[in-house]
N, C-alpha and C positions, 0 to 999 in steps of 0.2 A: 498890640502884638504880644502882650504878656501870656496869652493862651498858647503861643507858639514857642515858648521857651522850654516846654517839656520834650526832652530828647527822645523819650520812648515813642511819642506820637510821630515825630519826624522819622525815626528809624523804621517804624511800621510803614509809613508812607513811602520811604525809599525802597523798602522790600517790595511793596506793591508795585512800584515802578519797575523794579528789576523783574518781577514775575510777569508783568504785562509785556515788557520788552522781549523776554524769553519766549513767551507764548506767540507773539507776533513773528519773531524770528523763526520759530519752529514751523509756522504756517507758511512763511514767505520765502525762507531759504531752503531750496531743494535738498542741499547736502544734509542739513540738520534733520529734515523730514525723513530722508532715506535712512539715516543712521538711527532714527528713533531715539535720539538722546532725550531723556526726560527734561522738559522745560524747567522743572523746579531745580534740577541739578545745574542747568545752565545759569539760572538766576543766582544760585548760591556761588557758583564759580565766578560770575561777574562781580558779585559783592566782595568776594575774596580778592579779586584783581584790582578793583577800583576803591576798596575800602581801606581801613587802617593797616591791614596786613599786606597791602600791595602798593598801589600808586598814590593812595590817599586822596583821590579826587572826590569821593563821596564822604560826607560827614557822618559816617556810621560810627556807633559807639560799641566797642566790644562787650562791655558789661551789660548793656541793654540787650544786645543780640543773644548773649548767653542766657539772660533771663527769659527771653522769648522762647529760646530752644528748650529751656528747663520746663517752663509752664506748658508749652505746646505739647511736650511729651506726655505730661499728666493729663491734658485734655483729650489726647488721642486715646489713652487707656480708658478714661471714663466713658467717652462716647462709644467705643467699641465694646466695652463691658456691658453697656445697656442693651446691646443688640443680642438677639437669641443666638445660641451656638449653632453651627452648621450641623446638618443631619448626618447620619451614617457613622463613619469612623472618625469623625472630627476629633473626638476626645483622644483617640489613639494618636492622631496626628499632632494634637496639642502636646501630649506627653513626649512625642518624638522631637517636637520643636524645642522643648525644655532641655532634653538630653543633648540635642544637637548644639545648642548655644553653649552649654557648659563644656561639651567635648571639644569644640573648636577653640574655646578660650584656653583650655588646658594645653591643647596641641600647639597653639600659637605661643604659649609660654615656653614649652619645650623647645620649639624652633628658635625662639629668641635667645634662650640661654645657650643653645648649641652654637649659634652664630657668634655670640659673645665669646665663647670658649675658643672657637676657631680664630676669630680676630685677635684675641689676646695672645694666642700662640705664635702668630705670624707678625705681630706688631706690638705697639704699646697696649697695655691692659685697658680694656673697655669696661666701663662701669656696668654691672649687671642690670641696672635700671634701664639702660638704653634698650637692651633686648626685651625686657619685660614691658616696655612701652608698646610692643606688638599686640599682646592681648589687651592692654589697657586702652591704647589709642585706636586700635582696629575694632576690637570686640566690645569695649565698654564706652567708647566715644570720648569727646574732648573733656567732658566734665570730670570723669574719673582719672583720665590721664593728667589733667591739670592739677587735680587735688593731690594725688600721690606723687606726681613729679615735684610739686612744691615741697611736700613733706620730705622727700628724699634729698632734695636740694639743700634744705635747711638742716637735716639731721643725719644724712648718710653720705655727704660729699659728692652728690651728683651735680656736675656743673650744668647750669641752666636747665635743671630738671623740668620745670614747668613748661618752658618753651620747647624742649625736646618732645614732651608729651603732646603739646598742641601741634607741633610739626608732624608728628607721626599720625595724629588724628586727621590732619589736613591731607596727608598723602593717602590715608585710607579712604577719605571722601573722593579724592581724585580717581583712585583705582575703582571705587564703587561705580563712578560714572563711566569711565573708559572701558574697563574690563567687564563691568556688569552688562553694559549694552552689547559688547562683543559676545558675551555669554548668551544673551537673549537671541542674537542672530544665529549663533552656532546651534543652539537648541532648536530653533525654528527650522533651520535647514536640515537638521538630523531627524526631524519628525517627532520631537519630544513634547511638543505643545499639546495640551488637551483640547479636544473639540469644544467650540463655544457652546455654552448651555445657559439656560435661564438662571440656573443657580438657585440656592435656597432663598435668596432675597426676592425672587420674582413674585411669589405669593404675598410677601410682606409689602412689596411696592404696590401691588394691586389693592391690597387692603389700605395702604396709605392714601391712595387716591380717594377711596371712599371716606376715610377719616377726614381728609382735607376738605372734601366737599361738605361733609356734615359740619365741620368747624365753621366754614364760611356761611353755611345756611343758618347756623345758630348764633352768628356774630361772636363766636368764641375767639379767644386769643389765637393769633397765627401759630400754626404748628411749629414753625421754626423758633418762634419766641418761647413757646412752652418748653421746647427741647433745650434751648439755651438756659432757661431759668432752672430746669432740673439739673443740668450739668453744673451750673453755678452753685446750687445748694450742695451737691455732692463734693465739688472741689473745695468749697468753703469748709465743709466737714473735714476734708483732708488737712486743710490748714489748721483747723482746731486741734486735730490729733497731733500734728507736728509741734504746735505751740505747747501742748501739754507735755509731750515727750521732752521738748527742749527745757522746760522748767524742771522736770523730774531729773534730767541729766545735766543740770547746771554745773556740776563738778567734773563732768567728763565731756567737754566741748567737742573733742574729736569724734567720739561715738555719736553724739547728737548730730554732727555734720554728716556723718556717714548715713545715718538713718534718713536725714533729709534728702539724700541722694536717691532714696528708694520711694519717693513720694508717689510715683506713678503706681506702685503696687498697692499703696493705701487707697488711692483713688479707685483702682480697679476693684478692690474689695468692697468699697462702698457701692460701686455701680452694680456689681453682681448681686450684692445683697438687696439693693433697691429693685432690681429686675425680678428677683425671686419673690420679694414681698408683693409686688404688684401682680405677679402671676398668680400667687396663692389667693389673693383677694379678688381675682377676676377683673383686674383693672389694667391688664397688659396693653389694652388699646391706647392707654395714655402715652405709650412709647411710640412715637412717630418714626418708623424705621427709615424713611426716606430722609428726614431731617437729620437723624443721627448719622447716616452715611455722609451727608453733606458736611456736617460739622467735622467729622473725622477726616474727610478729604481735605478740607481747608486747613485743619490743624497740621496734617502731614506735610502739605505743601509749604506752609509758612515756617514750620519747625525745621524742615530739611534745609530750606534756603538760609534761615538765620544761623543754623549750626555751622554750615560751611563758611558763611561770611564772617563768623565770629573768630575764627582761628587766626593765629599770627605765625608767620614764618620768616620774619625779617630780622631776627635777633640771634640766629644760630648758624651763621654761614660756615663756621669752622667745623661743625658736626654734620653738615648736610649730606656729605658723601656717604657716610656710614648709615645715616637714616634712610636715604634713598635705596641703598643696596639691601638693607634689611627689609624694608617695606616692599620692594619689588619681588623678592623671593617669597615673602609671606603671602602677598596677593596672588601670585601664580599658583602656589600650593593650595591656598584656600579655595580658589575657583575650582581646581580639580577635585579637591576633597568634598566640596559641596555637591558636585555632580555625582561623585561616587557614592557618598553616604546618603545623599538626598533621594536618589533613585531606590535605595534599599530601605529607607526609613519612613516614607510617606505612601499613603494608599490612594489619596484623592488629590487632583491638581498637583501632580508631583513636580512638574517643572516650575510652576508658580511658587511652590514651597522652596525650590532650589534658589530662585531669584531673591525671595525674601531673606533666605538664610545667608546668601552671599552679601547682600546689601547690609544686613545686620552685622555680619562678622567683619565688614570693612568700614563700618560707620556707626549708625544707630538704627533702632527699629524704624524710625520715620524714613530714613534713606532706603531701608529694605522695602518698606511699603511703596516708596516712590518707584523703585525698580519693578515691583510687582505689578504696577499699573501698565507696564508694557504687555503683560500677558492677561491681566485682569483690570481693564481700565476703570471699572466702577468699584473696585475693591469689594465686590459682592460675593466672591468665592470663599472657599474654606481657608486658604493659605493665610490671609491677614489675621483672621480670628484665631487660627491655630497658634500663631506666634504671640499674639496678645495673651492668650490663655497660657501658653507655655513659658512665658517670661517669669511668672511667679515661681514655677518649679526651678527654672534656671537660676534665679536669684538665690533660692534656698540652697541649691546644690553648690553654687559658686561662692557663697559667702565665706566659707573657710579658706578658699583659695585667695580671695582678696584680702582678708583680715590677717591671715597667718602665714600661708605658704610663700606668696610673693615677697612680703616684707622680710622674710627670713633670708632671702638671697642677698639683699643689699645691706643687711645689718653688719656683715663682716668686712665691708670695704674700708681700707684696702688690704688690711693685714691677713684676714682669713678669706680672701676673695675666691680662690680656686676651690678650697674645701667646701665653703658654703655653696658654691655653684654646683658642685657634684652632688651634695646632699639634697639640694632643691630639685635637681633633675630627677634624682631617685624618687622623691616624693611625688613629683608630677607624673612620672611614668606609672607609679602605683595608682595615683588618682585616675589617670586615663584608663587603666585596665579595669578598675572598679566601675567606672562610668559605662564602658562598653559592655561589661558583663550585665550590669543592671538594665541597660538599654535592650539587650537581647532578651532578658528574662522577664522584665516588667513592662516592656512596651512592645514595639513591633519591628525592631531592626532585623532585617533579613540577613541571609548569609553574605559574608564579606568578599567571597571569591567571585570570579566571573568577569564579564566585560565592565568597562567604565560606567555605562548606563545599563543597569540591570532591568530586565523585563519584569513586569508584574507576575506573580504566581499564576500559571495557567495561560499566560499570554504567549504569542508566537515569538520566536527568537528575533524576528525582524525588528522588534521594538528596541533591541539592544544595539542597533547599528552605531 
């Protein structure tokens, strides 16, 4: 039995059971099937309910689940970075995705601080960190919310900061599931869905069939094994870079920890570099696109389920009311904002982009991709890759926000609470204005006026119903 003492193996098996049960329930329970609730989000919700943050019936371990979510995100980026970019205006859509992620993060920060100001005027002062958990828990996910929440708890007087961050992230995941599915049904009824198409991956899949047949005929390694081996090499290279940076920044552990949180960008860089190198050497056939799509799909499913099941909401009952009120307002405005800006910012698969954007801004990129499967079951369209490509730009544009602007608001608690709040809001409004200006001039953001769902240029007005 010694081989069964590894909790990581058991946690993965429990996740597998939850995913299996959720898939069976999706097929056998008519209500779940009609609602089109993604099975992966059902599995994560069951893990949250039955795991350590809920009833405690399943022996899941939060640190292991957090590790699975952390590494799963990196594997998603490596697998999708090895796939060729979509044709046409995908690069413009990727830039728009980067601007959209950063813009919504800033807007959620503004909303959070405004809510803190209102709550502080009508009742006891609320720590600004509670409001800032909206962009951290919703837009950045449980990892960033936990990290900064713990730092503000220890150094800025935020009571139960880490648990508040996890609770806000949990609520974001729940809104991602409930409101995201409602958004999908709303868009489908309004006629915003794109017509099904073979997509840019069709030719690659046909080529993959030939490649797979050739591999079998020559007794070569299985294509999926080759794909996993290449991903392992690239992700191991990511680990090597992090090890080197950790050693170089031994005197600045907080900076090193922050860099480790962007491991997925390092992995994406290695993947894009490897793909470019193989293409230049005429060896692009070594990239089996069907296997890459399967690996990315599995990583998305497992990562999303693990991230939801990992969060804890059982230690902050006294702050739950304000967390729920803040989160509900943020989720509703984020949904409307995603439809409004998404229809003006993307040119291909617009509603699929909106779904990924909303899922990402209420959870993480894997939960956004899980929502995208409602409109793009195979994740073969341009929306998933646009957001994978745009995340690098978003991280660069949002880095000053995370490192300098948001911490400035909590540094004055409690003595300079209101003055710091006002100055931070001013900085965020300036930040937002610069982002929108850059989005209009350097990318493809259309005019902001008009109906909620803007028609494409040259399209009939009926598209804006």
